[in-house]
Residue, then its C-alpha position, 0 to 999 in steps of 0.5 A: x196556436x192551432x194543433x193537429x192531432x198527433x202524427x202517430x206512434x213511432x214503431x221503430x228507433x228511426x233516428x238520423x244522426x252521425x254515421x254509425x257502426x254495426x256489430x254483425x253476427x253470421x247466421x243463415x238466412x232465416x235461422x239465426x243461431x241460438x243464443x246469438x245475442x249472448x255472444x256480445x259482451x254485455x253492454x253495460x259491462x263492456x270495456x273501452x278496449x272491447x268497445x273499440x275492438x267490436x266497433x272497429x271489426x264491425x266498421x270493417x265487416x260492414x264496409x267490406x261485406x256491403x261493397x261485396x253486396x253491390x257486386x253480387x246482387x241486383x236486388x235494389x233493396x239490398x243495394x240501397x242499403x249496402x250503399x248507405x252502410x259503405x257510406x256511413x261507415x267509411x265516414x264513421x271509420x274516421x270519426x272513430x279513429x279521432x275519438x279513439x287516440x291512444x287506443x289499439x284499433x284493429x286494422x284486420x277482421x277478426x276470425x268471426x267477421x272473417x268467417x262471415x265475409x267468407x260465407x258471403x262470398x261463397x253465396x250467390x243470388x238469393x242465398x246471398x241476399x238472404x244471408x247478408x240481410x240476416x247478417x245485418x239484422x242480427x249484427x245491428x241488434x247487438x250494435x244497438x246495445x253495445x253503443x247504447x251501454x257504452x253511451x250510458x257507462x263508458x268511461x272514455x269521454x271521447x268514445x262515450x260521446x262518439x257512441x251517443x252521437x252514433x246510437x240514433x243512426x244504429x237505430x235508423x239502420x235496424x229499422x231499414x234492415x228490419x223492413x228489408x228482412x221482412x221483404x227478402x226473408x218473408x218474416x212478415x208474410x201472412x198465412x193466407x199467402x202461405x197456408x202451410x205456415x205454422x201458428x208460430x211462424x204466422x205470429x212473426x208478423x205481430x209484435x208483442x213487445x217493445x224492443x230495446x231502442x224502440x220509443x214511444x212517440x206518445x212519450x216524446x210529446x210534451x218533452x222538455x228541451x234544453x240547450x248545452x247550458x242547461x237552460x229549458x228553451x221549449x217543449x216538443x209539441x209534435x213529431x213529423x213523420x213521412x208516409x214510411x215511418x221515417x221521422x223528419x223533425x220535431x215541432x218545438x213550442x217556444x215562449x208563452x205562458x201556460x200555452x198562451x202566446x207560445x210559437x211553433x219552431x220546427x227543427x230536423x230530428x238529427x238536430x237534437x240529442x237525446x238524454x236518458x238520464x235525469x240525474x241533473x235535472x232537479x239541479x237544472x230545474x232549480x237553476x232555470x226556475x228562477x228565470x221564470x222557465x216552466x219547472x220540469x215535468x214529474x217525469x224529469x223529477x224522478x228519484x235518483x235511483x231510477x234505472x235509466x237503461x230500463x226506459x223506453x223513452x229519453x228523459x229529455x232532448x238537447x238542442x245544443x248551441x241554441x237560446x230561447x231568444x234565438x228560437x223566438x226569432x227563428x221562422x215559425x212553423x205552420x201546419x198544413x190546412x190539408x188533413 
């Protein structure tokens, strides 16, 4: 089986799934308030009631602020993002209502979000663009932590599943607004373009540490793929990205023995679910090993005491409602001959 050199490393979590909610925080353009990240309830300790409250307020704010952006700005980058937010969060509101049955869902903005919306209503031109973009950037950073935390430790099964399905799109939104922020606010401009910038300001164009929710593509290559019945059905051979860094799909190696006779099948990235936990991998390995499947990798047989939330990549992927036989009979993916 021919393979090309691995496409590249993911620089941000840019995954497409179900529409997401974004918890936002007010901040003047280019100058987020000190300690802003600490204003949200710690993701690992958030209760179901707090999760619903924060997520609902976020959803309403996303729709209202983005509708305002469509009325007030002519910047195509901001308009495209705002349109995406209105579309995603309108759909997400319905999904959350279905998942949050029996929970009290706010129907109007809390004081914090109402003040943020008022700030946007009073702004215009570039001031509006910078304020809107900064609010979205701060809010999506909080949202990734909020939803990821509840997806791991939430106690309501329906809302926990909703959070798990939502996290990938939150990460995609975060990458989108991060790129827009660097262009609109100028966080990525170089010292040559602005000779008066300090060394600290210039360093903003560099990344010095992995941020929460950012995965290494090298960690995804070779990762085991299971179906909903905990049966191993293949492993990831490649991650396919476009020129803007958006993940388009993954190539899954199916069948074969020790790499011989294996065939490639490609699926859209949003067809996969991602598990950060290996708590059931040992049992899964025991069940599938008897059927002749390759045993789980070392990464999937970590000690039970490992901290799932500290990982910088998922433990394994899940392609639900699929069997190995179905993948074996699926159309084979072939690489282009061009370089």
